TIGUDO-225614 format. One line per 8 residues: number of its first residue (from 0); their letters; for each residue z, x, y of C-alpha. Coordinates in Angstrom, 2 decimals, padded with zeros to 5 digits. Layout:
TIGUDO-225614
NUM> a> Z,X,Y; ...
//
This chain:
TIGUDO-225614
0> mpscrstk> -000.12,000.01,000.16; -001.07,001.45,003.32; 002.17,000.78,005.19; 004.28,003.01,002.82; 001.84,006.10,002.11; 003.61,009.25,002.82; 001.23,010.47,005.73; 001.45,007.28,007.47
8> hvpegeyl> 003.38,008.69,010.38; 001.58,012.19,010.36; -000.33,012.85,013.61; -004.01,013.61,013.65; -004.72,017.24,013.03; -001.19,018.08,011.71; -000.06,018.27,008.20; 002.81,016.85,005.92
16> lkkvkfdt> 004.40,019.89,004.33; 004.13,018.41,000.94; 005.54,021.41,-001.21; 006.78,024.95,-000.85; 006.22,027.39,-003.81; 007.10,031.00,-004.31; 004.88,033.24,-006.13; 006.96,036.70,-007.12
24> dnkdldkd> 006.08,039.51,-009.37; 010.05,039.63,-010.01; 011.47,036.99,-012.16; 015.25,038.30,-011.34; 015.18,036.74,-007.82; 016.87,033.73,-007.51; 014.79,030.92,-006.12; 017.62,028.68,-004.84
32> nlnstlkq> 018.82,031.65,-002.65; 014.99,032.11,-001.68; 014.85,028.40,-000.61; 017.85,028.72,001.38; 016.35,031.30,003.52; 013.66,028.54,004.76; 013.32,027.41,008.33; 011.39,024.38,007.25
40> kpnrktlf> 011.54,022.35,003.83; 009.70,019.61,002.54; 011.09,015.71,002.86; 014.08,015.73,000.29; 013.64,014.08,-003.08; 016.10,011.79,-005.09; 015.96,012.15,-008.72; 013.96,015.61,-008.21
48> fikfhlgv> 010.94,013.72,-007.52; 011.18,010.64,-005.39; 010.98,010.94,-001.59; 013.08,007.79,-001.15; 014.10,008.76,002.27; 010.37,009.42,003.76; 009.40,006.15,001.91; 012.15,004.11,003.76
56> ynvfktek> 010.84,005.61,007.21; 007.45,004.85,006.56; 008.07,001.35,005.60; 010.42,000.51,008.64; 009.46,002.57,011.26; 007.54,000.96,014.08; 006.06,002.15,017.16; 007.03,-000.95,019.11
64> nknflqrf> 010.96,-001.66,019.84; 010.90,-004.85,021.93; 012.41,-007.68,019.93; 015.70,-007.72,017.76; 013.66,-007.49,014.44; 011.79,-004.54,015.63; 014.82,-002.58,016.94; 016.57,-003.31,013.62
72> snriaevv> 013.62,-002.03,011.68; 013.58,001.25,013.67; 017.29,001.53,013.20; 017.12,001.58,009.46; 014.31,004.03,009.47; 016.53,006.12,011.68; 019.53,005.97,009.74; 018.21,005.57,006.14
80> geppviyd> 014.97,007.19,006.40; 013.55,010.74,007.18; 010.59,011.34,009.35; 007.96,013.44,007.75; 008.08,017.20,008.01; 005.20,018.58,009.96; 004.22,021.87,008.85; 005.12,024.64,011.71
88> kdetersi> 003.36,028.20,011.46; 005.92,029.61,013.73; 009.03,028.09,011.11; 006.94,030.00,008.45; 006.95,033.05,010.31; 010.80,032.96,010.95; 011.08,031.85,007.31; 009.74,035.42,006.38
96> inmnaylq> 011.87,037.15,008.61; 015.02,035.61,006.86; 013.53,036.17,003.48; 012.86,039.91,004.02; 016.66,040.11,005.26; 017.69,038.68,002.00; 015.59,040.76,-000.10; 016.89,043.94,001.61
104> sqsyyean> 020.41,042.50,000.96; 019.55,042.21,-002.62; 018.47,045.96,-002.66; 014.84,045.57,-002.39; 014.23,047.68,000.97; 010.49,047.86,000.65; 009.70,044.10,-000.15; 006.77,042.51,001.50
112> veyktkvk> 006.16,038.61,002.02; 002.98,036.85,002.85; 002.16,033.42,002.82; -000.91,031.05,002.14; -001.51,027.38,002.72; -003.61,024.76,000.73; -004.78,021.64,002.18; -004.80,018.72,-000.65
120> klnkkkiv> -007.91,017.61,-001.81; -007.01,014.02,-002.28; -005.08,013.77,000.94; -006.32,015.92,003.83; -003.30,015.31,005.65; -000.92,017.13,003.13; -000.45,020.78,002.90; 001.26,022.96,000.20
128> ltyminsg> 002.73,026.48,001.33; 003.38,029.14,-000.95; 005.39,032.32,-000.06; 003.70,035.47,-001.87; 006.75,038.03,-002.66; 006.11,041.72,-003.86; 009.93,043.04,-004.01; 009.35,046.45,-005.07
136> epyiinkf> 011.48,048.65,-006.62; 015.13,048.11,-006.04; 017.69,050.72,-004.99; 020.18,051.82,-007.39; 023.70,053.09,-007.14; 023.52,056.54,-008.63; 026.96,057.77,-007.77; 029.96,056.09,-006.30
144> dydisdpk> 032.85,057.76,-004.47; 035.95,057.09,-002.50; 036.93,058.64,000.78; 040.54,057.45,001.57; 042.74,059.58,003.55; 046.01,057.73,003.06; 047.33,058.74,-000.14; 049.42,055.49,-000.97
152> imelvmld> 046.18,053.65,-000.31; 044.25,055.91,-002.62; 046.87,055.45,-005.30; 046.57,051.62,-005.00; 042.74,051.87,-004.97; 042.46,053.79,-007.97; 044.84,051.98,-009.86; 042.63,048.63,-009.30
160> tvnslvkt> 039.26,050.34,-009.90; 039.16,048.34,-013.44; 038.41,045.23,-010.97; 035.70,046.92,-009.02; 032.63,044.90,-008.28; 030.87,047.95,-007.50; 029.47,049.95,-010.44; 027.41,052.94,-010.97
168> kdklntei> 023.57,052.10,-012.26; 023.71,048.44,-010.48; 021.77,047.49,-007.68; 022.55,048.52,-004.14; 023.48,044.88,-003.27; 025.17,044.27,000.12; 026.44,040.80,-000.89; 028.57,042.68,-003.59
176> lqserdrl> 029.36,045.16,-001.34; 030.97,042.68,001.04; 032.59,040.80,-001.95; 034.08,044.44,-002.78; 035.37,044.59,000.81; 036.94,041.24,000.64; 038.71,041.90,-002.81; 040.25,045.34,-001.52
184> vrmlksng> 041.49,043.48,001.53; 043.13,040.96,-000.40; 044.62,043.45,-003.11; 046.17,045.42,-000.16; 047.31,042.39,001.60; 049.19,041.47,-001.63; 050.79,044.92,-001.69; 052.50,044.90,001.60
192> yyyfsinn> 049.65,045.66,004.16; 049.42,042.63,006.62; 047.42,044.24,009.09; 044.72,045.62,007.00; 041.23,043.97,007.35; 037.63,044.72,006.53; 037.11,046.60,009.70; 039.32,049.30,007.83
200> ihyyadst> 036.57,049.79,005.09; 033.06,051.22,005.70; 030.18,052.09,003.30; 028.02,055.03,003.56; 024.73,055.28,001.47; 022.79,058.55,001.02; 019.39,057.72,-000.29; 017.60,061.15,000.41
208> knkyeael> 018.03,062.94,-002.60; 016.14,060.71,-005.16; 013.64,057.88,-004.22; 015.17,054.36,-005.08; 018.57,055.93,-005.70; 021.61,056.05,-003.39; 025.04,057.75,-003.56; 027.41,055.19,-002.11
216> tlairksf> 030.85,056.16,-000.58; 033.61,053.74,000.13; 035.86,055.04,003.14; 038.94,053.51,004.04; 040.50,054.57,007.58; 042.77,053.07,010.06; 040.29,053.35,012.82; 036.45,054.20,012.75
224> qeeninsd> 036.27,054.96,016.24; 034.52,058.66,016.77; 037.77,060.19,018.31; 039.85,058.53,015.33; 037.83,059.19,012.48; 038.95,062.57,011.13; 042.46,061.34,011.82; 044.83,061.46,008.75
232> esfvpqti> 047.24,058.69,009.84; 048.94,056.81,007.40; 048.72,052.88,007.05; 052.04,051.18,007.34; 053.19,048.44,004.97; 054.98,045.74,006.18; 058.64,044.34,005.13; 059.84,040.70,005.67
240> rniyiypd> 062.81,041.12,007.96; 063.77,037.55,008.86; 062.74,034.05,007.24; 062.94,030.97,009.40; 062.58,027.56,007.78; 062.09,024.41,010.00; 062.38,021.57,007.73; 061.81,018.69,010.51
248> ynsqlyls> 059.49,020.55,012.75; 058.29,018.04,015.62; 055.72,019.84,017.67; 055.47,016.71,020.12; 059.43,017.03,021.04; 058.95,020.88,021.36; 055.83,020.86,023.42; 057.48,017.94,025.86
256> deeaykeh> 060.64,019.51,026.48; 061.18,022.97,024.85; 064.98,023.43,026.43; 066.12,020.20,025.32; 064.66,020.65,022.10; 065.97,023.94,021.20; 069.76,022.60,022.38; 069.69,020.17,019.52
264> ldtlfidg> 068.70,022.81,016.79; 071.35,023.70,014.37; 071.46,026.69,011.95; 072.35,027.00,008.52; 072.59,030.73,006.74; 072.08,030.84,003.17; 070.69,033.64,000.86; 069.27,035.58,003.75
272> ykiiyydg> 067.21,032.45,004.75; 067.71,030.83,008.27; 067.20,026.97,008.10; 066.85,025.65,011.41; 067.13,021.96,011.69; 067.06,019.33,014.16; 069.39,016.04,014.18; 071.10,016.78,010.59
280> lkikpttl> 069.91,018.17,007.68; 067.66,015.69,005.54; 066.96,017.90,002.54; 069.04,019.97,000.32; 068.72,023.81,001.13; 068.27,024.74,-002.72; 065.03,022.38,-002.55; 063.58,024.20,000.27
288> lqscfvsv> 064.58,027.66,-001.12; 063.11,027.01,-004.62; 059.70,026.55,-003.03; 059.97,029.89,-001.18; 058.24,033.04,-002.79; 059.28,035.38,-000.28; 062.81,036.72,000.32; 064.18,039.16,003.17
296> gdwysiqn> 063.38,042.83,002.35; 060.10,041.81,000.33; 056.96,043.83,001.14; 054.43,041.18,002.71; 052.15,039.89,-000.02; 049.54,037.17,000.74; 049.63,035.67,-002.85; 053.37,034.95,-002.11
304> iekthshf> 052.56,033.21,001.08; 049.98,031.23,-000.56; 052.36,030.32,-003.34; 055.02,029.06,-000.98; 052.63,027.01,001.05; 051.14,025.26,-002.11; 054.81,024.76,-003.62; 056.20,023.30,-000.49
312> sslkqfrl> 052.79,020.81,-000.43; 053.71,019.92,-004.07; 056.86,018.54,-002.88; 054.86,015.84,-001.25; 057.60,015.46,001.65; 055.36,016.99,004.40; 052.53,016.05,006.51; 051.98,019.65,008.10
320> inirlnap> 052.88,023.08,006.68; 052.22,025.87,008.85; 053.52,029.44,008.01; 053.29,032.17,010.49; 053.98,035.65,010.64; 054.67,037.96,013.42; 056.13,041.33,014.78; 060.02,040.85,015.35
328> edvvletq> 060.80,039.77,018.98; 064.27,041.82,018.99; 063.06,045.04,018.27; 061.95,047.54,021.12; 060.15,050.57,019.42; 056.59,049.93,018.71; 057.03,051.78,015.30; 059.57,049.47,014.20
336> kerfldmh> 057.44,046.58,015.20; 054.80,047.76,013.12; 057.07,048.09,010.01; 058.54,044.49,010.10; 057.62,041.05,010.06; 059.19,037.66,010.99; 058.09,034.75,008.70; 058.32,031.20,010.24
344> iyltplkr> 057.72,028.18,008.06; 057.12,025.03,010.12; 057.30,021.80,008.02; 056.61,018.44,009.53; 057.87,015.75,007.24; 056.12,012.49,006.38; 057.53,009.13,006.90; 060.69,008.90,004.40
352> rsysvele> 060.03,005.26,003.24; 056.53,003.60,003.23; 055.27,000.18,002.17; 051.85,-000.78,001.18; 050.02,-003.96,000.19; 046.81,-004.32,-001.88; 044.84,-007.37,-002.34; 042.02,-007.69,-004.86
360> gsntsgni> 039.32,-010.09,-005.95; 037.32,-010.13,-008.82; 034.47,-011.81,-010.61; 033.61,-011.09,-014.17; 030.97,-013.24,-015.99; 032.16,-016.33,-013.95; 035.92,-015.60,-014.64; 037.33,-015.54,-010.98
368> gmagvity> 040.61,-013.79,-010.29; 042.72,-012.47,-007.38; 045.62,-010.00,-007.18; 048.13,-008.57,-005.18; 050.45,-005.40,-005.39; 053.18,-004.44,-003.08; 054.66,-000.92,-003.32; 057.70,000.86,-001.66
376> nnrnllrg> 057.94,004.51,-001.74; 060.88,006.56,-000.57; 059.85,010.29,-000.49; 063.32,011.72,-000.38; 065.60,009.53,-002.07; 068.82,011.95,-003.07; 067.84,014.63,-000.17; 066.27,016.61,-002.86
384> aqnlsirg> 062.65,015.64,-002.56; 063.05,012.96,-005.23; 060.01,010.55,-004.80; 060.82,007.05,-005.77; 058.02,004.42,-006.07; 058.69,000.61,-006.77; 055.61,-001.42,-007.42; 055.35,-005.13,-007.84
392> llsfqslt> 052.26,-007.09,-009.25; 051.10,-010.62,-009.09; 047.61,-012.11,-010.28; 045.74,-015.09,-011.24; 042.50,-015.68,-013.09; 040.26,-018.25,-014.27; 039.84,-017.48,-017.90; 037.39,-019.04,-020.52
400> sviddnkv> 039.49,-019.94,-022.94; 039.22,-018.72,-026.81; 040.11,-022.27,-028.10; 037.71,-024.40,-026.07; 035.22,-022.50,-023.87; 033.99,-025.75,-022.59; 037.54,-026.34,-020.52; 038.51,-023.97,-017.97
408> sffntley> 041.44,-024.87,-015.83; 041.21,-022.98,-012.34; 043.73,-019.97,-012.59; 044.72,-020.57,-016.12; 045.87,-017.03,-016.58; 049.09,-015.50,-014.94; 050.27,-011.97,-014.93; 053.38,-010.46,-012.95
416> ggeiklni> 055.30,-007.52,-013.34; 057.04,-004.61,-011.86; 057.44,-000.88,-012.12; 059.76,001.82,-011.00; 059.12,005.50,-010.94; 061.16,008.60,-010.06; 059.54,012.20,-009.73; 062.12,014.90,-009.52
424> prlmipff> 060.65,018.29,-008.67; 062.93,020.25,-011.33; 063.47,020.05,-015.01; 066.52,017.67,-015.62; 067.74,019.73,-018.49; 071.46,020.31,-018.91; 072.50,023.96,-018.38; 068.93,024.89,-017.35
432> enyefvkn> 068.79,026.13,-013.90; 066.09,028.97,-013.70; 064.80,029.51,-010.16; 061.94,031.78,-011.47; 060.60,029.17,-014.02; 060.74,026.59,-010.96; 058.59,029.33,-008.82; 056.22,030.02,-011.41
440> hnphtris> 055.60,026.70,-013.25; 056.42,024.07,-010.76; 057.95,021.78,-012.92; 058.72,017.87,-012.44; 060.79,015.51,-014.29; 059.37,011.96,-014.52; 061.46,008.48,-015.17; 059.90,005.39,-015.04
448> tsfnfqqr> 060.26,001.70,-016.20; 058.39,-001.38,-016.19; 058.01,-004.94,-017.17; 054.81,-006.87,-017.39; 054.68,-010.57,-018.28; 051.23,-012.28,-019.27; 050.48,-015.97,-019.58; 047.00,-016.72,-021.09
456> peysrsit> 045.59,-019.99,-022.33; 046.01,-018.57,-026.11; 049.48,-017.08,-025.70; 052.20,-015.73,-023.41; 053.82,-012.12,-024.04; 056.04,-009.44,-022.17; 055.75,-005.64,-022.35; 058.59,-003.46,-021.52
464> naafgyvw> 058.25,000.15,-021.17; 061.12,003.06,-020.35; 059.85,006.77,-020.33; 061.57,010.18,-019.58; 059.36,013.24,-019.55; 058.54,016.74,-018.05; 055.44,018.07,-016.27; 054.80,021.88,-015.36
472> kggknnyi> 052.10,024.15,-014.43; 050.88,026.99,-017.02; 048.45,029.98,-016.93; 047.99,032.89,-014.56; 045.66,030.54,-012.12; 047.47,027.20,-012.60; 044.46,025.93,-014.60; 046.59,024.28,-017.19
480> thsvnpid> 049.33,021.31,-016.81; 051.60,020.63,-019.54; 053.36,017.16,-020.05; 055.97,016.30,-022.61; 057.55,012.91,-022.79; 060.34,013.04,-025.43; 061.50,009.37,-024.88; 058.53,006.79,-024.40
488> lyvvkilk> 059.82,003.15,-025.48; 057.73,000.02,-025.61; 058.94,-003.63,-026.59; 056.34,-006.09,-026.92; 057.58,-009.78,-027.34; 055.19,-012.91,-027.90; 056.83,-015.81,-026.26; 054.40,-018.57,-026.97
496> fdpdflae> 051.29,-019.36,-028.91; 048.83,-022.17,-028.45; 048.58,-023.54,-031.90; 044.84,-023.63,-032.24; 044.82,-020.07,-031.46; 047.28,-018.97,-034.07; 045.35,-021.06,-036.43; 042.29,-018.94,-035.46
504> isnsflkf> 043.82,-015.82,-036.32; 046.40,-016.71,-038.83; 044.07,-015.30,-041.84; 042.72,-012.60,-039.66; 043.71,-008.79,-039.51; 044.13,-009.33,-035.48; 047.13,-011.70,-036.05; 049.29,-008.42,-036.29
512> syedqllt> 048.06,-007.51,-032.47; 049.94,-010.82,-031.54; 053.17,-010.10,-033.18; 056.36,-008.51,-031.85; 056.19,-004.60,-031.67; 058.58,-001.64,-030.80; 057.44,001.72,-030.18; 059.45,005.23,-029.76
520> visynllf> 056.84,007.40,-028.89; 057.15,011.42,-028.49; 053.90,012.80,-026.71; 052.56,016.17,-025.79; 049.72,016.28,-022.93; 047.45,019.29,-021.91; 045.34,019.13,-018.77; 042.73,022.21,-018.08
528> nnqninks> 040.96,022.18,-014.94; 039.39,024.99,-013.40; 037.61,023.48,-010.37; 037.79,025.26,-007.29; 037.66,022.98,-004.18; 036.71,025.65,-001.71; 033.56,026.45,-003.81; 030.60,024.40,-004.91
536> qnfsmlwf> 030.13,025.64,-008.54; 030.34,024.20,-011.95; 033.51,023.37,-013.44; 035.20,021.82,-016.75; 037.88,019.40,-017.30; 039.63,019.24,-020.79; 042.39,016.42,-021.60; 044.15,016.86,-024.92
544> nvetsgni> 046.84,014.28,-026.34; 049.05,013.89,-029.17; 051.73,011.57,-029.78; 053.92,009.96,-032.48; 056.18,007.18,-033.12; 058.88,005.96,-035.30; 059.55,009.36,-036.98; 063.21,009.68,-035.90
552> paaiykla> 064.50,006.09,-036.59; 062.60,005.96,-040.01; 064.66,009.23,-040.84; 067.76,007.63,-039.80; 067.34,004.38,-041.72; 066.32,006.53,-044.71; 069.50,008.84,-044.50; 071.71,005.80,-044.10
560> drpkvnds> 070.08,004.03,-046.94; 069.20,000.89,-045.20; 067.09,-001.84,-047.08; 063.50,-002.50,-046.04; 062.45,-006.01,-045.24; 058.74,-006.84,-046.47; 058.35,-002.97,-047.37; 059.44,-001.72,-043.71
568> yrflgief> 062.61,-000.95,-041.65; 063.26,-003.34,-038.96; 065.39,-003.05,-035.66; 066.62,-006.38,-034.28; 064.26,-007.85,-036.52; 061.33,-006.01,-035.37; 059.06,-003.60,-037.34; 059.16,-000.51,-035.49
576> sqfvktdl> 055.42,001.46,-035.43; 055.06,004.60,-037.21; 051.74,006.42,-036.47; 050.18,009.71,-035.00; 047.69,009.66,-032.39; 045.40,012.12,-030.75; 042.78,012.18,-028.10; 040.44,014.87,-026.77
584> dyrfyqif> 038.38,014.24,-023.35; 036.13,016.94,-022.18; 033.86,016.65,-018.96; 031.56,019.17,-017.66; 030.25,019.08,-013.70; 027.21,020.80,-013.34; 026.68,021.46,-009.41; 022.96,021.69,-008.36
592> nekhrmvy> 023.78,021.66,-004.50; 025.93,019.52,-002.33; 023.69,016.37,-002.94; 022.83,016.60,-006.71; 024.89,017.07,-009.73; 025.12,016.07,-013.45; 028.29,014.95,-015.34; 028.57,015.44,-018.99
600> rayfgigi> 031.64,013.85,-020.86; 032.53,013.80,-024.62; 035.72,011.70,-025.74; 037.27,011.34,-029.33; 040.38,009.57,-029.90; 041.83,008.18,-033.50; 045.25,006.70,-034.24; 046.70,006.67,-037.92
608> pygnstkg> 049.61,004.39,-038.90; 051.81,005.44,-041.95; 055.41,004.92,-043.17; 057.08,001.90,-041.42; 053.77,000.36,-040.07; 052.55,-001.76,-042.69; 049.80,-003.68,-040.59; 048.20,-001.09,-038.84
616> lpfikkyf> 048.10,000.33,-035.44; 050.26,-001.34,-032.71; 047.99,-003.55,-030.40; 048.78,-001.27,-026.95; 047.79,001.99,-028.80; 044.65,000.36,-030.26; 041.38,001.64,-028.87; 038.64,-000.73,-026.80
624> iggandlr> 035.61,-000.19,-025.41; 033.11,-001.22,-022.60; 033.65,-002.04,-018.83; 033.69,000.22,-015.95; 034.71,003.58,-017.48; 032.72,004.14,-020.51; 030.11,002.04,-021.89; 029.10,-000.15,-018.61
632> awrvrtlg> 026.38,-002.10,-020.16; 029.01,-003.94,-022.15; 032.15,-006.05,-020.79; 035.38,-004.43,-021.56; 036.71,-005.30,-025.36; 033.50,-007.39,-026.19; 032.02,-004.48,-028.29; 032.62,-003.54,-031.66
640> pgsyetss> 034.33,-002.05,-033.97; 031.26,-000.65,-035.63; 028.68,-003.21,-036.33; 030.90,-006.14,-036.44; 029.63,-009.34,-034.75; 031.35,-012.32,-033.82; 030.82,-015.45,-031.52; 034.50,-015.60,-030.90
648> tieqngdm> 035.88,-014.36,-027.57; 038.85,-013.01,-029.07; 039.24,-009.19,-027.63; 038.36,-006.54,-030.26; 039.80,-003.36,-030.78; 039.90,-000.40,-033.34; 041.73,002.65,-034.56; 039.05,005.09,-033.76
656> klvlnmey> 036.80,005.67,-030.58; 034.07,007.90,-029.67; 032.23,007.99,-026.16; 029.46,010.35,-024.96; 028.38,009.94,-021.32; 025.83,011.49,-019.02; 025.25,010.77,-015.40; 023.37,012.12,-012.53
664> rfkmisfl> 024.90,011.56,-008.96; 023.06,012.28,-005.91; 023.49,011.42,-002.18; 021.36,008.58,-000.62; 022.43,008.30,003.10; 025.81,009.15,004.95; 028.60,007.60,002.97; 026.17,005.65,000.37
672> ngalflda> 025.61,007.75,-003.09; 023.64,006.71,-006.01; 023.80,007.40,-009.89; 021.97,006.74,-012.98; 023.75,006.92,-016.19; 023.30,006.93,-020.06; 026.40,005.87,-022.04; 026.80,005.83,-025.73
680> gniwsink> 029.79,005.27,-028.40; 031.78,002.78,-030.33; 034.95,002.06,-031.66; 035.88,001.79,-035.50; 038.70,000.52,-037.96; 040.17,002.80,-040.34; 042.44,000.26,-042.09; 040.63,-000.16,-045.33
688> knderqga> 043.50,-002.19,-046.91; 044.14,-004.97,-044.24; 041.01,-005.09,-041.86; 038.40,-007.65,-043.38; 036.02,-007.53,-040.34; 032.64,-006.95,-041.72; 030.96,-003.57,-040.34; 034.33,-002.76,-038.55
696> lfewnrfy> 035.26,000.35,-040.85; 034.24,003.62,-040.13; 031.87,005.15,-042.86; 030.45,008.42,-042.56; 026.84,007.08,-044.28; 026.49,004.58,-041.39; 028.53,005.20,-038.36; 025.79,007.15,-036.32
704> keialgtg> 023.93,003.77,-036.76; 026.52,001.93,-034.96; 026.71,004.14,-031.82; 025.69,001.73,-029.18; 023.65,003.13,-026.23; 023.55,001.61,-022.60; 021.88,002.73,-019.30; 021.72,001.61,-015.82
712> fglrldfs> 022.34,002.77,-012.16; 025.04,002.60,-009.68; 026.06,002.86,-005.95; 028.94,004.52,-004.54; 030.54,003.98,-001.15; 032.21,007.11,-000.27; 034.78,006.60,002.35; 036.30,010.18,001.84
720> fflirldf> 039.81,008.71,001.12; 038.68,006.35,-001.42; 035.40,005.40,-003.25; 034.08,002.25,-004.08; 031.76,001.88,-007.16; 029.29,-000.42,-008.41; 027.72,000.18,-011.58; 024.91,-001.88,-013.08
728> gvplydpq> 024.32,-001.47,-017.04; 022.00,-002.72,-019.46; 022.27,-002.27,-023.26; 019.39,-000.10,-025.01; 020.89,-000.41,-028.43; 023.34,-003.01,-029.57; 025.00,-002.27,-033.07; 026.13,-005.74,-033.34
736> npegkrwi> 022.67,-007.21,-034.16; 021.13,-006.61,-037.53; 019.44,-003.39,-038.24; 015.87,-003.55,-037.15; 016.68,-005.76,-034.12; 018.89,-003.39,-032.31; 016.67,-001.73,-029.79; 016.17,-003.71,-026.63
744> gsfrnfqi> 012.88,-005.61,-027.07; 013.42,-006.25,-030.46; 016.59,-008.23,-029.95; 015.47,-009.70,-026.50; 013.33,-009.28,-023.62; 015.04,-007.67,-020.62; 016.05,-010.22,-017.77; 017.85,-009.25,-014.45
752> kdltlnfg> 020.56,-011.57,-015.77; 021.07,-009.08,-018.73; 022.42,-006.49,-016.21; 026.29,-006.12,-016.45; 028.34,-005.34,-013.09; 031.02,-003.39,-013.13; 033.39,-002.87,-010.17; 035.64,000.05,-009.69
760> inypf> 037.46,002.58,-007.55; 036.66,006.19,-007.70; 034.43,007.72,-010.20; 034.48,006.67,-014.03; 035.09,010.22,-014.94
//
């Protein structure tokens, strides 16, 4: 259609820059880095080949701007669209200058870059630009020496050479040389040298002896000015002389009336620290000191300063954390000022108490719902940075009844409940007070209790939970988080049944899912995450969970020789569950650039009942599939297990779950992002004794035929502090259908109404 052709707004005599290519004789050159040197690039693509933004511009851009529709159309073109990139010869010349500078930084000092253009035959207004790069031979580091006049600095550098980024026989790459300067500066700043900087490091390269070879020297001096170049003046390491902590610093009060502010200050001296507070100390000194990795008399260390900042941040007590270091003001001699540092830690607290209200509406397959959540937070409950959270929930929904799906009363489902959580920034273990463990592993103790009541057309039930556990960091880079919950109790009580529903499930394996249950869970979790928020690079996440229930009470009952009732021990008339369960969730984030990334996910989980569990895995520990966070082409709890197919609307669950996801994420405009996804997986039952659902059991010879496959696209409204997600999924392969009729097209022709809409907050994985 002529109105949306790509060259619609390209003036006569000019060309649309269709494509930029690199023709090089050196396969080692990074095309992405070469692309970053360009001063002019073609219009951006979505999904690697669709110039969506240029298309929008061509469709909506109009030369007229008189009436409302024309102004609105032009506004869409300017905000959503992107004007055509017109080829500019001057920009090409500037790109060559940048490219040569980049090639020299990569050791190719004799590189030559030229260019050529080619007008497309089918469209005379499009041009392809090719850069022809002859890199030449790279310069190699033939010899690498150090010239360091300060013997202490020389000793530290020599001891650290194993970590050096510069190696003989490597290319003379200036980017690596700069990285080595930065690394050495950080190493020396971690060993007491606060004033050391990259200006104290210079490189000298001699390339006159052999062609394409350089003898490199790294020199360290206190000054490289001509009159000081031969000076042997040593560097002076800095010692922390005083540490001041301001736990309730208010910059507005300080700036408005400095004298009046200082008059209200009090000082507490403890273990060499000076805690200066305004109008009463509102947090315990021990809580402040356990977050401080620096002591009076220590050598300065940038690593300990960073750890101190991070640890204070983890307390979630302070809105601003500012750590300043300066020479002592009460020292007269300049030589003394150079030797010592005073450390000031300014902490601006958050509001101690806060409330929040959340309202939510939903419409899932005609089931209309609304919910409200109110939350109270106290960030410093007992003056020890304990975080208390109290949350209340109330929701209503109109749900199609399992008993009679032709009669739906408005808001026939009610759910309400509450939760109390307490997070304590230390390990609550008797006789355990280890400051070193606290500093190195940032532990927390978590205590919680919750109650949830659900009233549905088919039944009413309550779920009560109480948990106690520990969380701490591990590993050299704090990539690993450990979590242990020695106490995690669940009590599920069925309060009321609809007689017709009870009759429908009375002879079914699912009946156990709607019985009273008691769980005494012990669990361990490990989370690995090597994401660096300061760098745009690939990263991985791994979550591992293992939990077990019922072993301790079963052992006690057995030792006490208590009798069994119907082959199981019971507590207060309830069969307590005994099982082991494990989950593994791996995710890999492949970052192409700021606007494009791929995310891969693999999840596997299995729960095995044994001993006292005579009827299977308890309902709240079973697996379900579908919905916004795994297989988005199916509504939640409507798929599986296996190839089991039923017309009943009873929620389906299983003992094993496998999910594979792949999602391509791309930026569209400002706060609007897009996604294409492919989801695969299913759940299965492993209870051969009790589960009579046909096709539900996991079988090695057929499980791969029962892996459902769905695809779709999504929109993400990214407001930085939260993200709203809409995913539209469609099934490609449905194992609930008979074999031979499982691929889309064989079991039905696709229609728009077949799209499953999922609404979510934040990314699914």
